[in-house]
C-alpha positions in Angstrom: 105.8 101.4 84.3 102.2 100.7 83.7 102.5 97.1 84.9 102.5 98.8 88.3 100.3 101.6 87.9 97.8 102.1 90.8 95.2 102.9 88.0 95.1 99.4 87.0 92.4 99.0 89.7 90.1 101.0 87.3 89.9 98.3 85.0 87.6 96.6 87.4 85.3 99.5 88.3 82.2 97.3 87.9 83.5 95.3 91.0 84.4 98.5 92.8 80.9 99.7 92.5 79.4 96.6 93.4 81.6 96.3 97.0 80.6 100.0 97.5 77.2 98.9 97.7 77.5 96.1 99.8 77.8 93.2 97.2 80.3 90.5 97.4 81.6 90.2 93.5 84.3 87.4 93.0 88.0 88.8 93.6 89.8 90.1 90.8 93.0 88.0 91.4 93.1 84.6 93.2 96.7 84.2 95.2 97.5 80.8 96.0 100.0 79.3 98.2 100.3 75.5 96.5 103.0 74.5 99.3 104.3 75.8 102.7 107.4 74.0 101.9 110.5 76.0 101.0 114.1 75.4 100.1 115.2 79.0 101.9 114.6 80.2 105.2 114.8 84.0 104.8 115.8 85.9 108.2 112.6 88.2 107.6 110.1 85.7 106.3 106.7 86.7 107.5 105.4 83.0 106.9 107.9 81.1 109.1 105.4 80.2 111.9 102.8 79.8 109.6 104.8 77.0 108.0 105.7 75.5 110.9 102.0 74.9 111.8 100.6 74.1 108.5 103.4 72.0 106.8 103.0 70.1 103.3 101.2 70.7 99.8 97.8 71.4 98.7 96.0 68.3 97.4 96.3 68.3 93.6 92.8 67.3 92.9 91.6 69.9 95.1 93.6 72.5 93.8 92.9 71.6 90.1 89.1 72.0 91.2 89.6 75.3 92.6 91.0 76.4 89.3 88.0 75.4 87.5 85.6 76.8 89.9 87.2 80.5 90.0 87.6 80.3 86.2 83.7 79.8 86.0 82.8 82.5 88.9 84.6 85.1 87.0 87.9 85.4 88.7 90.3 87.2 86.1 93.8 86.2 87.1 95.9 83.9 89.2 99.1 84.4 91.2 101.2 81.7 92.5 103.1 82.4 95.5 104.0 81.5 99.0 103.5 80.2 101.9 106.4 78.2 100.9 108.3 78.3 97.6 105.8 77.5 95.1 108.4 75.8 92.5 108.9 73.1 94.9 105.0 72.2 94.7 105.3 68.6 93.0 102.8 69.2 90.3 103.8 72.9 89.5 104.2 72.3 85.8 100.6 70.7 85.6 99.1 73.3 87.6 100.5 76.2 85.5 99.0 74.6 82.3 96.0 73.9 84.1 95.6 77.4 84.8 96.4 78.3 81.3 94.0 76.0 79.8 91.0 77.5 81.9 91.7 80.9 80.2 93.4 82.7 83.1 96.6 84.7 83.2 98.9 83.6 85.6 102.2 85.2 87.3 104.6 83.7 89.7 106.5 85.1 92.8 109.3 82.9 93.6 112.6 82.8 95.2 114.0 81.9 91.8 116.3 78.9 92.6 114.4 76.4 90.7 113.4 78.9 87.7 115.8 77.0 85.2 114.2 73.6 86.1 110.6 74.5 85.1 111.6 77.0 82.0 109.1 75.4 79.6 106.1 75.3 81.8 107.0 79.0 83.0 107.5 80.3 79.3 104.5 78.5 77.9 102.1 79.9 80.5 103.4 82.8 82.8 102.7 86.5 81.8 105.3 87.7 84.6 107.9 86.4 86.9 108.8 88.1 90.1 111.7 86.9 91.9 112.8 87.6 95.5 116.5 88.0 95.5 117.4 90.8 97.9 121.1 90.5 97.3 123.9 91.6 95.0 126.5 88.6 96.0 126.0 85.1 97.0 127.5 86.0 100.3 124.8 88.3 101.4 122.1 86.0 99.8 123.5 83.2 101.7 123.5 85.2 104.8 119.9 86.3 104.4 118.1 83.7 102.7 119.9 80.8 104.3 119.3 78.6 101.4 119.8 74.8 101.3 121.7 74.7 98.1 125.2 76.5 98.2 124.8 77.4 94.4 121.2 78.7 95.0 122.4 82.3 93.9 124.1 81.2 90.8 121.0 79.1 89.8 118.7 82.2 90.3 120.5 84.1 87.7 120.7 81.2 85.6 116.8 80.8 85.6 116.4 84.4 84.9 118.6 84.4 81.7 116.5 81.1 80.7 113.2 82.9 80.8 113.9 86.5 80.7 113.4 86.8 76.8 109.9 85.4 77.0 108.4 86.4 80.4 108.3 89.9 81.9 110.7 89.4 84.6 111.5 91.6 87.7 113.2 91.6 90.9 111.9 92.2 94.4 114.7 93.7 96.6 114.0 93.6 100.6 115.8 96.6 102.2 117.4 95.4 105.4 120.4 96.4 107.4 122.0 93.4 105.8 121.3 94.3 102.1 121.0 97.9 101.7 124.5 98.3 100.4 124.0 96.1 97.5 120.8 97.8 95.9 122.7 99.3 93.2 124.8 96.3 92.4 121.7 94.2 92.4 120.0 96.6 90.0 123.1 96.3 87.6 122.8 92.5 87.8 119.1 92.5 87.1 119.4 94.7 84.2 122.3 92.7 82.5 120.4 89.5 82.9 117.1 90.5 81.0 115.0 91.7 84.0 112.9 94.6 83.3 112.7 96.2 86.8 113.9 96.1 90.3 111.7 96.9 93.2 112.9 98.0 96.6 110.5 97.5 99.5 111.3 97.8 103.3 111.6 94.6 105.4 108.4 94.2 107.9 109.7 94.0 111.4 108.4 94.1 114.8 110.6 96.8 115.6 112.4 99.4 113.8 115.5 98.2 112.3 116.8 101.5 110.7 118.3 104.7 112.3 118.7 107.9 110.6 122.2 107.2 109.1 120.9 104.0 107.6 117.7 105.7 106.2 120.2 108.3 104.4 122.3 105.4 103.1 119.3 103.5 101.7 118.0 107.0 100.1 121.3 107.5 98.5 121.9 103.9 97.3 118.3 104.1 95.8 119.0 107.3 93.9 122.1 105.8 92.9 120.8 102.8 91.3 118.0 104.8 89.6 120.4 107.4 88.2 122.6 104.6 86.8 120.5 102.0 85.4 117.0 103.1 84.8 116.0 103.6 81.1 113.2 103.0 78.7 113.7 99.2 79.2 114.5 98.9 82.9 113.1 100.5 85.8 114.3 101.1 89.3 111.1 101.4 91.5 111.1 103.0 94.9 107.5 101.6 95.8 107.0 104.8 98.0 110.3 104.0 99.6 109.8 107.6 101.8 107.2 105.3 103.6 110.3 103.9 105.5 110.1 106.7 107.8 106.7 105.3 109.2 108.5 102.0 110.2 106.5 99.5 111.9 104.4 102.0 114.1 102.1 102.5 111.4 98.2 103.6 111.6 95.5 101.2 110.6 93.7 101.8 107.6 90.6 104.1 108.3 88.8 102.2 105.4 89.8 98.6 104.5 87.9 97.3 101.4 90.8 96.3 99.2 90.8 92.8 100.4 87.4 92.2 98.4 89.7 92.5 95.3 92.2 89.7 96.1 91.5 86.0 97.3 93.9 84.4 99.5 94.3 80.5 99.4 96.7 78.9 101.6 98.5 75.5 101.4 96.3 74.2 103.9 93.2 74.7 102.1 92.0 77.8 104.2 91.0 81.3 102.8 91.9 84.4 104.6 90.9 87.9 104.5 94.5 89.2 103.2 98.0 88.1 103.7 98.5 89.9 107.0 95.7 87.5 108.3 97.1 84.3 106.9 97.2 81.5 109.6 94.9 83.6 112.0 91.8 81.5 112.9 89.7 84.3 113.5 90.2 85.9 110.1 89.7 82.5 108.2 86.9 82.4 105.8 86.8 78.7 105.6 88.4 75.7 103.8 88.3 74.7 100.3 88.4 71.0 101.5 84.7 71.6 103.2 83.1 74.1 100.8 83.4 75.3 97.5 85.0 78.5 96.6 81.8 80.3 96.0 80.3 78.7 99.1 83.2 80.5 101.2 83.4 83.8 99.5 79.6 84.2 99.8 79.3 82.4 103.0 78.0 83.8 106.3 81.3 83.1 107.8 83.0 85.7 105.4 80.3 88.0 105.9 80.7 87.9 109.9 84.7 88.5 109.3 83.9 91.5 107.0 82.1 93.2 109.8 85.1 92.7 112.1 87.3 94.2 109.4 85.0 97.2 108.8 85.5 97.9 112.6 89.2 97.9 112.3 89.6 95.0 114.7 92.4 93.6 112.6 94.6 96.5 113.1 96.9 95.1 115.5 98.1 92.5 113.1 97.9 94.5 109.9 101.0 95.3 107.8 99.4 98.3 106.0 101.5 101.4 105.7 104.8 99.9 107.0 106.1 100.0 103.3 104.6 100.1 99.8 101.3 98.1 100.0 98.9 97.6 97.2 96.2 97.7 99.5 97.2 101.3 100.4 96.1 102.4 96.6 93.1 100.4 97.0 92.1 101.7 100.4 92.9 105.3 99.5 90.5 104.9 96.7 87.8 103.1 98.4 88.0 105.7 101.5 87.4 108.5 98.9 84.6 106.8 97.1 82.9 106.4 100.3 82.9 110.0 101.2 79.2 111.6 101.1 80.8 115.0 100.7 83.9 114.8 98.4 85.5 118.3 98.3 86.2 120.1 95.2 84.5 117.1 93.8 83.2 118.7 90.7 86.8 120.0 89.8 89.6 118.3 88.2 
């Protein structure tokens, strides 16, 4: 699927070139967590501690001001995500229309439970919708997502059916010992309900959660789902599924420049270097409550943090290489581009 092509990054070759010579162009995409509140309590949530420390929603006026600022600065797209669950943000519909009216394409990453309640705003404004479902049955969903609403799983598919004809919808599925056995079943549900893809990714965990037998079962479930349900209108995506074997004992990036392409704005108003550093004070660029977006992005604090990242001082908290990470693609590209001597560089 071209929607997931790693070659999309070359649409922004002008910014890549500026980064390589040490400039600080605006990010291509700004990812916004409008709220840290969530109606689910997933057993693998990487943001649970951050949410406990930073509760609540981003101020509406401040957030709307940020949208205006980044549109003028040259940011090209917005992703609304969490943090918490973005569709519980009290002004989510207004926010989506504000982004659209400023000429920015927008996508949402959501657990899906409230999609049907925001059908009009989503279909009016969004280019895509990515739902974190992670289960083929209500029982497994309840076990892993721990939603407050007992009808949450049914409501997810109700929402998908409501918007899938108008919005490019897909399912992200976290592969975990409690979920791997329903990979194919969820692929079937996704296809039947109008989604365009299902994408499997490894759970991020501090310790290894799979043994050899589980790896083999994961592989067979993935291949079965792909063989049975993939066609020209529906994709079953592995997202480098064989990176499972790297587990949590990953190697840090040798070169990390991908964070230049994506801005991270959290619900407490702070901006961070990447998702992995969210909530880590030493990698906080600054607060949107205190400075403009441009002042933060071009500021001395960010320049100082970039120096620490260039020295791989964030390696101990980095989630890169544990599963498919888009930063893998970006950083492989930057690492090659930064080579003084590119082996066989005159050949294709």
